[in-house]
C-alpha positions as a Markdown table, in Angstrom:
| # | Residue | x | y | z |
|---|---|---|---|---|
| 1 | Unk | -111.1 | 110.6 | -1.1 |
| 2 | Unk | -109.5 | 113.4 | 0.8 |
| 3 | Unk | -107.0 | 112.8 | 3.5 |
| 4 | Unk | -107.2 | 114.3 | 7.0 |
| 5 | Unk | -104.0 | 116.2 | 7.7 |
| 6 | Unk | -103.2 | 117.5 | 11.2 |
| 7 | Unk | -100.0 | 119.2 | 12.6 |
| 8 | Unk | -99.2 | 119.2 | 16.3 |
| 9 | Unk | -96.3 | 121.3 | 17.5 |
| 10 | Unk | -94.4 | 119.9 | 20.4 |
| 11 | Unk | -91.8 | 122.7 | 20.0 |
| 12 | Unk | -90.8 | 125.3 | 17.5 |
| 13 | Unk | -94.1 | 127.1 | 17.0 |
| 14 | Unk | -94.6 | 130.7 | 18.1 |
| 15 | Unk | -91.0 | 131.1 | 19.2 |
| 16 | Unk | -87.5 | 130.1 | 18.2 |
| 17 | Unk | -87.4 | 126.8 | 20.1 |
| 18 | Unk | -86.0 | 123.8 | 18.3 |
| 19 | Unk | -88.5 | 122.2 | 15.8 |
| 20 | Unk | -90.4 | 119.1 | 16.7 |
| 21 | Unk | -93.8 | 118.5 | 15.1 |
| 22 | Unk | -96.2 | 115.6 | 14.6 |
| 23 | Unk | -97.7 | 115.4 | 11.1 |
| 24 | Unk | -100.7 | 113.1 | 10.9 |
| 25 | Unk | -101.9 | 112.1 | 7.5 |
| 26 | Unk | -105.0 | 110.0 | 8.1 |
| 27 | Unk | -103.8 | 107.4 | 10.6 |
| 28 | Unk | -100.1 | 107.7 | 9.8 |
| 29 | Unk | -98.0 | 109.8 | 12.2 |
| 30 | Unk | -94.7 | 111.4 | 11.0 |
| 31 | Unk | -92.4 | 113.1 | 13.6 |
| 32 | Unk | -90.8 | 116.1 | 11.8 |
| 33 | Unk | -87.5 | 116.7 | 13.5 |
| 34 | Unk | -86.8 | 116.2 | 17.2 |
| 35 | Unk | -84.7 | 119.1 | 18.2 |
| 36 | Unk | -83.5 | 119.9 | 21.7 |
| 37 | Unk | -82.2 | 123.1 | 23.2 |
| 38 | Unk | -78.8 | 123.5 | 24.7 |
| 39 | Unk | -80.2 | 123.2 | 28.3 |
| 40 | Unk | -81.9 | 119.9 | 27.3 |
| 41 | Unk | -85.1 | 121.2 | 28.7 |
| 42 | Unk | -87.6 | 118.4 | 29.4 |
| 43 | Unk | -90.7 | 120.4 | 28.3 |
| 44 | Unk | -90.8 | 119.1 | 24.8 |
| 45 | Unk | -89.9 | 115.6 | 26.0 |
| 46 | Unk | -92.9 | 115.7 | 28.4 |
| 47 | Unk | -95.2 | 116.8 | 25.6 |
| 48 | Unk | -94.0 | 114.1 | 23.1 |
| 49 | Unk | -93.7 | 111.2 | 25.6 |
| 50 | Unk | -97.4 | 110.1 | 25.6 |
| 51 | Unk | -97.4 | 110.1 | 21.8 |
| 52 | Unk | -94.3 | 107.9 | 21.3 |
| 53 | Unk | -96.3 | 104.7 | 20.7 |
| 54 | Unk | -98.2 | 106.5 | 17.9 |
| 55 | Unk | -95.2 | 107.6 | 15.9 |
| 56 | Unk | -94.8 | 105.6 | 12.6 |
| 57 | Unk | -91.7 | 107.4 | 11.2 |
| 58 | Unk | -89.3 | 110.3 | 11.8 |
| 59 | Unk | -87.9 | 112.7 | 9.2 |
| 60 | Unk | -84.8 | 114.6 | 10.1 |
| 61 | Unk | -84.1 | 117.8 | 8.2 |
| 62 | Unk | -80.7 | 119.0 | 9.5 |
| 63 | Unk | -77.7 | 117.5 | 11.3 |
| 64 | Unk | -77.6 | 119.9 | 14.3 |
| 65 | Unk | -78.8 | 119.6 | 17.9 |
| 66 | Unk | -81.6 | 122.0 | 17.1 |
| 67 | Unk | -83.1 | 119.5 | 14.7 |
| 68 | Unk | -82.2 | 116.0 | 15.9 |
| 69 | Unk | -80.8 | 116.6 | 19.4 |
| 70 | Unk | -83.5 | 114.6 | 21.2 |
| 71 | Unk | -83.2 | 111.5 | 19.0 |
| 72 | Unk | -80.8 | 109.5 | 21.3 |
| 73 | Unk | -83.1 | 110.2 | 24.2 |
| 74 | Unk | -86.3 | 109.3 | 22.4 |
| 75 | Unk | -84.8 | 106.0 | 21.1 |
| 76 | Unk | -82.7 | 105.1 | 24.1 |
| 77 | Unk | -84.8 | 106.2 | 27.0 |
| 78 | Unk | -88.4 | 106.4 | 25.7 |
| 79 | Unk | -88.0 | 103.4 | 23.4 |
| 80 | Unk | -89.1 | 105.1 | 20.1 |
| 81 | Unk | -89.2 | 102.2 | 17.6 |
| 82 | Unk | -90.0 | 103.3 | 14.1 |
| 83 | Unk | -88.5 | 104.0 | 10.7 |
| 84 | Unk | -86.2 | 107.1 | 10.8 |
| 85 | Unk | -85.1 | 108.8 | 7.6 |
| 86 | Unk | -82.3 | 111.3 | 7.0 |
| 87 | Unk | -80.1 | 112.2 | 4.0 |
| 88 | Unk | -76.5 | 110.9 | 4.0 |
| 89 | Unk | -75.1 | 114.4 | 5.1 |
| 90 | Unk | -77.7 | 114.7 | 7.9 |
| 91 | Unk | -76.8 | 111.2 | 9.1 |
| 92 | Unk | -73.0 | 111.6 | 9.0 |
| 93 | Unk | -72.8 | 115.1 | 10.4 |
| 94 | Unk | -75.6 | 114.5 | 12.9 |
| 95 | Unk | -73.9 | 111.5 | 14.4 |
| 96 | Unk | -70.7 | 113.6 | 14.7 |
| 97 | Unk | -72.6 | 116.5 | 16.4 |
| 98 | Unk | -74.2 | 114.1 | 18.9 |
| 99 | Unk | -70.9 | 112.5 | 19.8 |
| 100 | Unk | -69.4 | 116.0 | 20.3 |
| 101 | Unk | -72.4 | 117.1 | 22.4 |
| 102 | Unk | -72.1 | 114.1 | 24.6 |
| 103 | Unk | -68.4 | 114.4 | 25.0 |
| 104 | Unk | -68.6 | 118.2 | 25.7 |
| 105 | Unk | -71.2 | 117.7 | 28.4 |
| 106 | Unk | -69.5 | 114.7 | 29.9 |
| 107 | Unk | -66.2 | 116.7 | 30.2 |
| 108 | Unk | -67.7 | 119.2 | 32.7 |
| 109 | Unk | -70.5 | 117.2 | 34.4 |
| 110 | Unk | -71.6 | 113.6 | 35.0 |
| 111 | Unk | -73.8 | 113.5 | 31.9 |
| 112 | Unk | -76.5 | 110.8 | 32.2 |
| 113 | Unk | -79.4 | 112.2 | 30.1 |
| 114 | Unk | -78.4 | 109.7 | 27.4 |
| 115 | Unk | -75.3 | 107.6 | 26.6 |
| 116 | Unk | -73.0 | 107.0 | 23.6 |
| 117 | Unk | -74.8 | 103.7 | 23.2 |
| 118 | Unk | -78.1 | 105.6 | 22.9 |
| 119 | Unk | -76.5 | 107.7 | 20.1 |
| 120 | Unk | -75.2 | 104.6 | 18.3 |
| 121 | Unk | -78.6 | 102.8 | 18.7 |
| 122 | Unk | -80.5 | 105.9 | 17.4 |
| 123 | Unk | -78.2 | 106.3 | 14.3 |
| 124 | Unk | -78.3 | 102.5 | 13.6 |
| 125 | Unk | -82.1 | 102.9 | 13.1 |
| 126 | Unk | -81.7 | 105.6 | 10.5 |
| 127 | Unk | -82.3 | 104.8 | 6.8 |
| 128 | Unk | -80.0 | 107.0 | 4.8 |
| 129 | Unk | -81.5 | 108.4 | 1.6 |
| 130 | Unk | -80.1 | 110.4 | -1.3 |
| 131 | Unk | -81.5 | 113.7 | -2.4 |
| 132 | Unk | -84.4 | 113.4 | -4.8 |
| 133 | Unk | -84.7 | 109.6 | -4.1 |
| 134 | Unk | -88.4 | 108.7 | -3.7 |
| 135 | Unk | -89.2 | 106.4 | -0.8 |
| 136 | Unk | -92.5 | 104.6 | -0.7 |
| 137 | Unk | -93.7 | 104.1 | 2.9 |
| 138 | Unk | -95.0 | 100.7 | 3.9 |
| 139 | Unk | -97.6 | 99.3 | 6.3 |
| 140 | Unk | -100.0 | 102.0 | 7.5 |
| 141 | Unk | -98.0 | 104.4 | 5.3 |
| 142 | Unk | -99.1 | 102.6 | 2.1 |
| 143 | Unk | -99.7 | 105.2 | -0.6 |
| 144 | Unk | -97.5 | 107.8 | 1.0 |
| 145 | Unk | -94.0 | 108.6 | -0.3 |
| 146 | Unk | -91.3 | 110.9 | 0.9 |
| 147 | Unk | -88.5 | 112.7 | -1.0 |
| 148 | Unk | -85.7 | 114.8 | 0.4 |
| 149 | Unk | -84.4 | 117.9 | -1.5 |
| 150 | Unk | -81.3 | 120.0 | -0.7 |
| 151 | Unk | -82.2 | 122.9 | 1.7 |
| 152 | Unk | -79.3 | 125.1 | 0.4 |
| 153 | Unk | -77.7 | 124.9 | 3.9 |
| 154 | Unk | -74.9 | 122.6 | 4.8 |
| 155 | Unk | -76.4 | 119.1 | 4.9 |
| 156 | Unk | -80.0 | 120.2 | 5.3 |
| 157 | Unk | -83.1 | 118.8 | 3.7 |
| 158 | Unk | -86.5 | 119.9 | 2.7 |
| 159 | Unk | -89.0 | 117.0 | 2.8 |
| 160 | Unk | -91.8 | 116.5 | 0.4 |
| 161 | Unk | -94.5 | 114.1 | 1.6 |
| 162 | Unk | -97.0 | 112.9 | -1.0 |
| 163 | Unk | -100.1 | 110.8 | -0.8 |
| 164 | Unk | -101.2 | 109.1 | -4.1 |
| 165 | Unk | -103.5 | 111.4 | -6.0 |
| 166 | Unk | -103.6 | 114.2 | -3.4 |
| 167 | Unk | -101.8 | 117.4 | -2.5 |
| 168 | Unk | -98.2 | 117.4 | -1.3 |
| 169 | Unk | -97.0 | 118.5 | 2.1 |
| 170 | Unk | -93.6 | 120.2 | 2.1 |
| 171 | Unk | -91.6 | 120.5 | 5.3 |
| 172 | Unk | -89.1 | 123.3 | 4.7 |
| 173 | Unk | -87.5 | 124.6 | 7.8 |
| 174 | Unk | -84.2 | 126.5 | 7.7 |
| 175 | Unk | -83.7 | 126.7 | 4.0 |
| 176 | Unk | -81.6 | 129.1 | 1.8 |
| 177 | Unk | -82.7 | 129.9 | -1.7 |
| 178 | Unk | -79.5 | 131.9 | -2.6 |
| 179 | Unk | -76.5 | 130.4 | -4.2 |
| 180 | Unk | -73.4 | 130.8 | -2.1 |
| 181 | Unk | -69.8 | 130.1 | -2.6 |
| 182 | Unk | -69.9 | 126.5 | -1.6 |
| 183 | Unk | -73.6 | 125.5 | -2.0 |
| 184 | Unk | -76.3 | 126.0 | -4.4 |
| 185 | Unk | -79.5 | 127.4 | -3.0 |
| 186 | Unk | -82.6 | 125.3 | -2.8 |
| 187 | Unk | -85.0 | 125.4 | -5.7 |
| 188 | Unk | -88.6 | 124.8 | -5.0 |
| 189 | Unk | -89.5 | 124.2 | -8.7 |
| 190 | Unk | -87.8 | 120.8 | -8.7 |
| 191 | Unk | -90.4 | 119.6 | -6.2 |
| 192 | Unk | -93.3 | 119.8 | -8.7 |
């Protein structure tokens, strides 16, 4: 039986706004990144807010504000409560980026959009995965698996989402296929 796959862009389509997409595979909803711009514009938040209860898991691809900047707000203020997956580098550097962002903003204004507790709570919810470690999803996600591959950029990931016996979905944003001095490029053939 063929799955129904639908992609909804909250941000990051048709422009260079931070990526935030909802991938629906049958009745399972995966939030692909939850980036926020430097101004912390509420436009993407307003679009995603009514869909928060539907989200079954979040996949984070890169450790910067552009890819996971809204996570503390979604967890702390909008009460996003689901599985969140990130590679070890995305987790560790992402947490550092979010602490730095909070402190930088708090140094020159009374920053109340989210708190350091929101950052801590969001990152406590993250399941850290290793590259090329298959994860079988549970519950409504039965039959789906996810695997993170190196994106060829510092700490970044490409996510491969597979449904048993069907085509794969590959979420590859901001990847580099060239080998550089300190990192190998990503190789798409390892995903087959």
